[in-house]
Every structure is written in structure tokens, then in C-alpha cells.
N, C-alpha and C positions, 0 to 999 in steps of 0.2 A: 680793512673791516669786512666780514663775511657774513655773507646777507643770503646765502641759499636754503637757512633754514627760515625765512622771512617770506609774508605772504606779499602778492601785487599786490599794489596797492592801484596802480594805473595803467593799463594795457592800450595799445595800441593798434590795432588791423587795419593791414590795406588802405590805410587813408590817401584819399588819391583828390586834388583838384588842379586841372590841366587850366597852364604850364606849370603849374609854381611847385603842386608837392608829388611826388611820382610812389604809388604802391608803399607808402610808410607804417612799419608794424616796429614796435618796442615796446618794452613791459620795465617798470623801475616800483624798485622793492620800498615796504615801509623807511624812514630813515637814511636812503639812499641818496648819494647827489649825483645825478648824469647831464654831464653835458652836452652841450648840441653845438657843434663844430661846424666848418667851413666857409670855403669864401663867403662875399659878398651877393648875394641871389642864387644861394645856393639853395633854399628854401627853409633856414632855418627859422625865420622869424614866421614863417605863413603856418609854420605847420604849428606851432606856437600858438598861434592864432585862429584855429581852427579848431584845434581840444578846447579853448573858452571860447568859442562861439563867436567870434568875431568875423569871423569869413564861415561860409559854409563849404560842407566840403563836396566833390560827384558823389564820391561814394567813400565807405570807409563805415569801421565801429573803433566803439569806444567803450570803455570797462574802469568802473572804480569801485572797488573791493571783490573785485569780480562779478559784480550785475554790471547789466549792460545801460549804459546811460545815455537821453536821444539828448544834445546840444547844442539847441536853434541860435542861442542866445546867451553873452555875458552869463545873463539875471539867471540861464537854466543853468551854467557851467557853476555856479558861486552856490545855486543849491545842492549840486554835489559836490561838491567839498571843496573847489577848485577856487586858487588864484594868480592873478598874473598883474607884473610889475612890468608893462609895458616901457620900449627905450627911448622913449617920448616925454621923458620925466618931467618936462616944463608945460607944454603943451597937451598931454595924456595923463600925466599923474598926478600935479598939485594942483589945490585951487591958491592961486599965489596972491590972490588980494585977500583972506583971509587967513584966522589966527591959525598957531601950531597947532593949538587945540581942539580946533572944527576940523582942521585936516586928519585929526588923530580920529574922532569921534565918527565922523560923519556917517559909517559905515554899522555905525551903534548904537542908533538912533533910534532904533524899536525897541532896544532893549531897554534906554532912558528914559522913555515918553513914556508915561501914565494919565491917563485921564486930558490924553490933548498938550501937556505941561513935558518942557524936560524937564530932567532933575538936573538943574546945573550944578549941585556939592558932586555927584555921584560921575556923573561927568568930566568935573575939574580933577575928580580924584581918578579915573581911567586915564584921562590923557595925564598928570603926573607921574601916576606910575609906570605910565611906557618911556614917557623921558628919562625916567631914572632906569629902568630894565634897560634900555638901548640906548645908553648916555650917549641924547642926543644934545646937542651943545646948543639951548638957548636960556635967552635972562629969565623966561616962563613961557607958562604956557600962550601968553597974551601975544607974544610977535606975533610978527607978520611972518608966514614960513617964506615969503619971497626976500626974507633978510637975509634967511640962513643961507651957511654955505653947500654947495651940493651932494656932499656926503648926507650931511644933515638934515635934508630933505628928504634922498634918499631912505632915512630912518625911519621917517616920519610915515613916509608909502609902505615899509616895511610891517611897522605899527601897525597902521590901520589894518591890514592887512589878517596880522597874527590874531588883532581881536575877535575874528571870525572863524582861528580856529580850521583852517581848511587843511586839506589831505594831504592835496597837491602842492605847490606853491610854485608857479613860474617866473622865473627873471628873465627881461631881453636886458642882455649891456647890463648888467646891474652897478656896474662903476664908468661906468661914460662921464668921463667930463666931471671926474673926482679927483680929487688930487693926492697926491702917491698914499700916505700916513693915512686919509680917508679910506682910501683905497683895502687897507690891508683891517681896517675897523668892521668893513662889511662883508670880508671875508672871514671873520674870526665870527659875527653874525651868522652867518650864511652855516657855519659850519655848528657851529652852537645848534642853530633850530636844527642840524638834522640830527646830534646826537639826543635832542629830547624827541626826534622822532619825526618830526616833518619829513616831507618827502620831495625830493627837490629838482627842479630841472632849473640847469643855466644856460641861458643861450650866449654864448659869446664869440668875435670874432678874433682876441685877444687872447694867444696860445700858454703863453707864462699862465694867464687865469684858469684856462678851462683843467691847463695842468697839474696846479696846484691847489686847487678845491672839488675835485671829485672823487668819485669812488669808480664811473666807466662813462666813455664818450662815443656819443655817437656822430658820426661823420658824414654828413651832409652833402654830395656834390650834384648841382643841375637839378634838382628834385627829388635827389634817389637818396635812399639810407647808405651809403656805400661801404660801411663797417661800424661793430660796435665793440670797441677795445676795452680792455682793461686800463685802466689810467695807469697805475705801478708798470704796467707791463710796455707799454709806449712812448713813444717822445715826437719831435716837432716833424721830424720825416717822411715817420709813417702816418699820420696826421693828413701831413700835405699830398700823401701819394693818395690817400685814400680820396682825400679833396677835389681832385682831377680827374678821379676815375671816371665820372661819367662826362668829362668837359671832350 
């Protein structure tokens, strides 16, 4: 797909966080999937964490739809229209001992609450809609999320963020620990989200994954962004060469 006529949704300028991220700049357009590749410790996750306000940069600027945003916390990032699925799904992504419904709707309680009371009918409807839309395999919304497979837990996390209609959706290792069949369901979901106009950043250490679902790939090497390539015009050898550029 050609994105040349689309506007930039996210632009990152000269992001620095010593010693992890060194002068990283890139932009990404509406409906585009940008991969962040590189070896372990190259600064991929650190870059995403800075953009989402989990870590603070030493310097740099972030623009959403052309406007500079000050992101000092994840709350600021969410207000700016960003979403982030961390790589530690079990530790940071889900609330294991509560239901699928509660996990799906936890970020939407402000929209479901009136006069201090949660509208349980609306909540169930919202949950059921996402279970259906994302093909989440669960007996019902009342099932505890810890009883679901890794792939279905990941879909619940996607659903929770999608309900907030983010401008930019960042995903760190979205298919880690997920079986092969479920991986392809997640890929289909990511591609579908992009076709619906979501702007997506996928951080991944799996070369076939990043070559299979992205439009462009930014390669990190020792904290530097060593190159951005068009996915259709690159291969594993070039990505590995760029990964080693600053070692």
C-alpha cells in the first residue's frame, strides 16, 4: 500500500535516553504498520516505553497529528491517543484473577458509570461485542481470564485498548508465548486494524513476523535507529546487517 498521500499520525524527533536510546527519529502514517526490529537490548522496547511515558527521555520531541505532546506518564500518553501492549502480558497486561468481561471493560468504566453506578447491562453488551468481534474463545465473559490461552488473553488486551479508539497502537512482542495457530489470528487482527485506519508499531524479535505484517521496518542497533526500510524491498540479511551496524 502507498502511504505517501497520508498524513503523519506520530512523529518522534531526536529521542535520547542515555544509554538506551540514542537520537531516534521516525514518523508513521495513518493505517501504516511500522516494525521495530533489532537484537535483544538494541533499544526497541525502551523506545516504545519512552513514547508511552513509562520511562522519561533526556531529550526529544513527540508529535501526534502534527501537534507536539508532552508525555510524562502513561496517562498523558492515553490522553494523547496512544495505546501500548507490553511484552509481559501476564505481569503487566491482564488482571488474572478477574473475569474476561472485567478485563475487557476496565478502561471504559468512565463511559459505563452514571451517578456512581456501573451499568452492568451495557458492560456485558460491550464485553460480548468484543468477544464476538475479536473471536475470543471463551465459554462466556464470566470466565476468569487466567483460564484462557495466551492468544485469547492477548486478544482481550487488544479489545480493552480498541475500546478507547487510540490513534497509535504500540505492541511489544505481540505473539510471544502464543501457539502457531493463534499467532496467525493475531496477525490477521493487526492487519485488519491497520486497514480500518489504526496506526500500529510492532516491536518484535521474530524476523518472519516483522517481515510478514509490516509496511516499513525501523532497525535498532545499540540504541541507534540504524535504518528504516520498506518491507517489500528488504530481507533478513539486510535487517541483520543493520542490526549489527553500531555494535
